[in-house]
C-alpha positions as CSV (number, residue, x, y, z in Angstrom):
1,X,140.3,91.5,58.3
2,X,140.0,94.0,61.1
3,X,136.3,94.2,60.6
4,X,135.9,90.5,60.6
5,X,137.9,90.2,63.8
6,X,135.8,92.8,65.4
7,X,132.6,91.1,64.4
8,X,133.8,87.8,65.8
9,X,134.7,89.6,69.1
10,X,131.3,91.1,69.3
11,X,129.7,87.6,68.8
12,X,131.9,86.2,71.6
13,X,131.2,88.9,74.0
14,X,127.6,87.9,74.9
15,X,128.7,84.2,75.4
16,X,131.6,85.2,77.7
17,X,129.3,87.6,79.7
18,X,126.6,84.9,80.1
19,X,129.1,82.3,81.2
20,X,130.6,84.7,83.8
21,X,127.2,85.8,85.1
22,X,126.1,82.2,85.1
23,X,129.0,81.1,87.2
24,X,128.4,83.9,89.7
25,X,124.8,83.0,89.8
26,X,125.5,79.3,90.6
27,X,127.8,80.4,93.4
28,X,125.1,82.6,94.8
29,X,122.5,79.8,94.6
30,X,124.8,77.5,96.7
31,X,125.5,80.4,99.2
32,X,121.7,81.1,99.4
33,X,120.9,77.5,100.2
34,X,123.5,77.4,102.9
35,X,122.7,80.8,104.5
36,X,120.2,81.0,107.3
37,X,119.6,80.7,111.0
38,X,118.9,77.0,111.0
39,X,121.9,74.6,110.6
40,X,122.1,72.2,107.7
41,X,123.3,68.8,108.7
42,X,125.3,70.2,111.7
43,X,124.9,69.6,115.5
44,X,123.1,66.4,115.1
45,X,120.5,67.6,112.6
46,X,119.2,64.6,110.6
47,X,119.5,64.5,106.8
48,X,115.7,64.2,106.5
49,X,115.3,67.5,108.5
50,X,118.0,69.1,106.4
51,X,116.2,68.1,103.1
52,X,112.9,69.3,104.5
53,X,114.4,72.7,105.4
54,X,115.9,73.0,101.9
55,X,112.7,72.0,100.1
56,X,110.3,74.0,102.2
57,X,112.2,77.2,102.8
58,X,115.7,77.7,101.3
59,X,115.0,76.5,97.8
60,X,111.7,78.4,97.3
61,X,113.3,81.5,98.7
62,X,116.2,81.2,96.2
63,X,113.9,80.5,93.3
64,X,111.6,83.4,94.3
65,X,114.6,85.9,94.2
66,X,115.8,84.5,90.9
67,X,112.4,84.7,89.3
68,X,111.6,88.2,90.6
69,X,114.9,89.6,89.6
70,X,115.0,88.1,86.2
71,X,111.4,89.1,85.3
72,X,111.6,92.6,86.6
73,X,114.9,93.2,84.7
74,X,113.2,92.0,81.5
75,X,110.1,94.2,82.3
76,X,112.4,97.2,82.6
77,X,114.0,96.4,79.2
78,X,110.6,96.3,77.5
79,X,109.4,99.5,79.1
80,X,112.6,101.3,78.1
81,X,112.1,100.2,74.5
82,X,108.4,101.2,74.3
83,X,108.9,104.5,76.1
84,X,112.2,105.1,74.3
85,X,113.9,106.2,77.5
86,X,116.7,104.6,79.4
87,X,115.5,105.6,82.8
88,X,112.0,104.0,82.8
89,X,111.0,100.9,84.8
90,X,108.0,99.7,86.7
91,X,108.9,101.7,89.9
92,X,109.8,104.9,88.0
93,X,106.6,104.8,85.8
94,X,104.0,104.2,88.5
95,X,103.3,100.6,87.4
96,X,104.2,99.0,90.7
97,X,102.3,101.6,92.7
98,X,99.2,101.0,90.5
99,X,99.5,97.3,91.0
100,X,99.6,97.8,94.8
101,X,96.5,100.1,94.5
102,X,94.5,97.6,92.5
103,X,95.5,94.9,95.0
104,X,94.4,97.1,97.9
105,X,91.1,98.0,96.3
106,X,90.0,94.5,95.6
107,X,91.1,93.5,99.2
108,X,88.9,96.2,100.6
109,X,85.9,95.6,98.4
110,X,86.1,91.8,98.3
111,X,88.3,90.5,101.1
112,X,87.4,86.9,100.6
113,X,88.2,86.9,96.9
114,X,90.7,84.3,95.5
115,X,94.4,85.0,95.0
116,X,93.8,84.6,91.3
117,X,91.2,87.4,91.2
118,X,93.6,89.6,93.2
119,X,96.2,89.0,90.6
120,X,93.8,89.9,87.8
121,X,92.9,93.1,89.6
122,X,96.5,94.0,90.2
123,X,97.4,93.3,86.6
124,X,94.5,95.4,85.3
125,X,95.4,98.3,87.5
126,X,99.1,98.1,86.5
127,X,98.1,98.0,82.9
128,X,95.8,101.0,83.2
129,X,98.4,102.9,85.2
130,X,101.2,102.2,82.6
131,X,98.9,103.3,79.8
132,X,98.2,106.6,81.7
133,X,102.0,107.1,82.1
134,X,102.6,106.6,78.4
135,X,99.8,109.1,77.6
136,X,101.4,111.7,80.0
137,X,104.9,111.4,78.5
138,X,103.6,112.0,75.0
139,X,103.3,115.7,75.8
140,X,106.8,116.0,77.1
141,X,109.5,117.5,74.9
142,X,111.8,114.9,73.4
143,X,114.9,117.0,74.1
144,X,114.3,116.6,77.8
145,X,114.7,112.8,78.4
146,X,115.0,113.2,82.2
147,X,111.5,114.7,82.4
148,X,110.0,111.2,81.6
149,X,111.3,109.4,84.7
150,X,110.6,112.5,86.8
151,X,107.0,112.4,85.6
152,X,106.7,108.7,86.3
153,X,108.1,109.2,89.8
154,X,105.6,112.0,90.5
155,X,102.8,109.9,89.1
156,X,103.8,106.9,91.2
157,X,104.1,109.1,94.2
158,X,100.5,110.3,93.8
159,X,99.2,106.8,93.4
160,X,101.3,105.6,96.3
161,X,99.9,108.4,98.5
162,X,96.4,107.4,97.5
163,X,97.2,103.7,98.4
164,X,98.6,104.7,101.8
165,X,95.5,106.9,102.5
166,X,93.1,104.1,101.7
167,X,95.2,101.5,103.6
168,X,95.2,103.9,106.6
169,X,91.4,104.5,106.5
170,X,90.6,100.7,106.2
171,X,93.2,99.5,108.7
172,X,95.3,97.7,106.1
173,X,98.4,99.8,106.4
174,X,100.5,96.8,107.4
175,X,99.4,94.9,104.3
176,X,100.2,97.9,102.1
177,X,103.6,98.1,103.7
178,X,104.3,94.5,102.8
179,X,103.3,95.0,99.1
180,X,105.5,98.2,98.8
181,X,108.7,96.7,100.4
182,X,110.2,93.7,98.6
183,X,111.6,91.0,100.9
184,X,111.8,87.3,100.8
185,X,111.7,86.3,104.5
186,X,108.1,85.0,104.2
187,X,108.7,82.9,101.1
188,X,108.1,79.2,101.7
189,X,106.8,76.4,99.5
190,X,103.2,77.2,98.5
191,X,103.7,81.0,98.8
192,X,105.8,81.8,95.9
193,X,104.4,79.8,93.0
194,X,102.8,82.8,91.4
195,X,106.2,84.0,90.4
196,X,106.4,81.1,87.9
197,X,103.8,83.2,86.0
198,X,106.5,85.9,85.8
199,X,108.8,83.3,84.2
200,X,106.2,82.6,81.6
201,X,105.8,86.2,80.8
202,X,109.6,86.4,80.6
203,X,109.5,83.7,77.9
204,X,106.7,85.6,76.0
205,X,108.9,88.7,76.1
206,X,111.7,86.8,74.4
207,X,109.4,85.6,71.7
208,X,108.4,89.2,70.8
209,X,112.0,90.6,71.4
210,X,112.6,91.5,67.7
211,X,109.3,93.3,67.5
212,X,110.1,95.2,70.7
213,X,113.4,96.3,69.1
214,X,111.5,97.6,66.0
215,X,108.9,99.3,68.2
216,X,111.7,101.1,70.1
217,X,112.6,102.9,66.8
218,X,109.3,104.8,67.0
219,X,105.8,104.5,65.6
220,X,106.5,105.9,62.1
221,X,109.5,103.7,61.5
222,X,107.7,100.6,62.9
223,X,104.7,101.1,60.7
224,X,106.9,101.7,57.6
225,X,108.6,98.3,58.4
226,X,105.2,96.6,58.4
227,X,104.8,96.2,62.2
228,X,101.5,96.5,63.9
229,X,102.8,99.1,66.4
230,X,99.6,99.4,68.6
231,X,99.4,95.6,69.0
232,X,103.0,95.3,70.0
233,X,102.6,98.2,72.4
234,X,99.7,96.5,74.2
235,X,101.5,93.2,74.3
236,X,104.5,94.8,75.9
237,X,102.3,96.6,78.4
238,X,100.5,93.4,79.2
239,X,103.7,91.5,79.8
240,X,105.1,94.3,82.0
241,X,101.8,94.5,84.0
242,X,101.6,90.8,84.6
243,X,105.3,90.7,85.8
244,X,104.7,93.6,88.1
245,X,101.5,92.2,89.5
246,X,103.0,88.8,90.2
247,X,106.0,90.3,91.9
248,X,104.0,92.8,94.1
249,X,101.5,90.1,95.2
250,X,104.2,87.6,96.1
251,X,107.3,89.5,97.4
252,X,106.5,93.3,97.1
253,X,108.2,96.0,95.2
254,X,111.8,95.8,94.2
255,X,113.1,99.2,93.0
256,X,115.7,99.9,90.4
257,X,116.0,96.3,89.2
258,X,114.4,97.1,85.8
259,X,116.4,100.3,85.5
260,X,120.0,99.5,86.3
261,X,120.3,96.0,84.9
262,X,119.2,96.7,81.3
263,X,121.4,99.8,81.2
264,X,124.4,97.9,82.4
265,X,123.9,95.1,79.9
266,X,123.2,97.5,77.0
267,X,126.5,99.3,77.7
268,X,128.3,96.1,77.1
269,X,126.2,94.6,74.3
270,X,124.1,97.2,72.5
271,X,120.4,97.6,71.9
272,X,119.3,94.4,70.2
273,X,116.6,93.2,72.5
274,X,116.8,89.5,71.6
275,X,120.5,89.6,72.1
276,X,120.5,91.2,75.5
277,X,117.5,89.6,77.1
278,X,119.2,86.4,78.3
279,X,122.0,88.3,80.0
280,X,119.5,90.8,81.4
281,X,117.5,88.0,83.0
282,X,120.5,86.3,84.4
283,X,122.0,89.5,85.8
284,X,118.7,90.6,87.3
285,X,118.2,87.3,89.1
286,X,121.9,87.3,90.3
287,X,121.7,90.9,91.7
288,X,118.4,90.3,93.5
289,X,119.6,87.1,95.0
290,X,122.9,88.7,96.1
291,X,120.8,91.5,97.7
292,X,118.8,88.9,99.6
293,X,121.9,87.0,100.8
294,X,123.5,90.2,101.9
295,X,120.4,91.2,103.8
296,X,120.4,87.9,105.6
297,X,124.1,88.1,106.8
298,X,124.7,91.8,107.3
299,X,122.7,91.8,110.7
300,X,122.6,88.1,111.3
301,X,120.4,86.5,112.7
302,X,118.1,89.5,111.8
303,X,117.3,90.4,108.2
304,X,117.3,93.5,106.1
305,X,114.8,93.5,103.1
306,X,116.3,92.8,99.7
307,X,114.5,96.0,98.4
308,X,116.5,98.1,100.9
309,X,119.8,96.5,100.0
310,X,119.2,96.9,96.2
311,X,117.6,100.3,96.7
312,X,120.9,101.6,98.2
313,X,123.1,100.0,95.5
314,X,120.6,100.9,92.8
315,X,120.7,104.6,93.7
316,X,124.5,104.7,93.4
317,X,124.4,102.9,90.0
318,X,121.6,105.1,88.8
319,X,123.6,108.2,89.6
320,X,126.6,106.7,87.8
321,X,124.4,105.9,84.7
322,X,123.0,109.5,84.9
323,X,126.4,111.3,84.9
324,X,128.5,109.0,82.8
325,X,128.7,108.9,79.0
326,X,127.5,105.9,77.2
327,X,129.8,104.4,74.6
328,X,128.5,104.1,71.1
329,X,128.0,100.7,69.6
330,X,128.4,100.0,65.9
């Protein structure tokens, strides 16, 4: 009886967590739509002007924060499964820096190229950079898990330095700064729609969730269970690269989202990827949107980038994750 009660409690836990995070998310969406310098329906503002402001600026900005946060959190979950390390995500593996480098190179070599081609270049560069990172960590001792994110940070720092140098030499330092700092002040209708591609990649991640869970057990176990490990590895890397490229091109880098959110959710719900992905996506969107709202009000009417707000909070959470013990799940 005790075992059955525990099993029922485990099944109810994800539903309760999703309902709670969903309620918080809806509250933040309303707050985001109401927060800004311009008044909504006050001081004689016409309803038509209010609706136009919502559709052109406030709603796209809110959707952009939700899509970026949800997709980056899911990308971090996939990377942690494939690298078999809890402290890996696009900004601690050099993926985001490689996407920015690819975007900068194509901007220098073909400044008149389409946004779609820039996205392809950024995705290919992110994919290549992530593959290099996985090759590098294969030589690291498995008994030193912290060496993996440290290697990724160093690798990303080298790529970021190369990006800064090229941007300085080609007078594109301001553009590189935009790509490397995630913020949503410039998001309006017509300038965020690429992030819906991240949403599609998020859905693809959910379809392959069970395979990512098996791949996270290691190559030998995966092959013995009949999984095409190499194929799933490249599918995961492609999903992560697309999400990273879409985000960097549209709103810039958002550090720690893919690191702290999956770890928090896994501490509550365990390691089953299909089980945790919905809550990971919801919580990622909620926290990024909360960071954006805080950045809008903390120095009103000026704004602080969401990446700065989340970077400060993410550092604190990262240190907590680093020094606290993780409970065991049955």
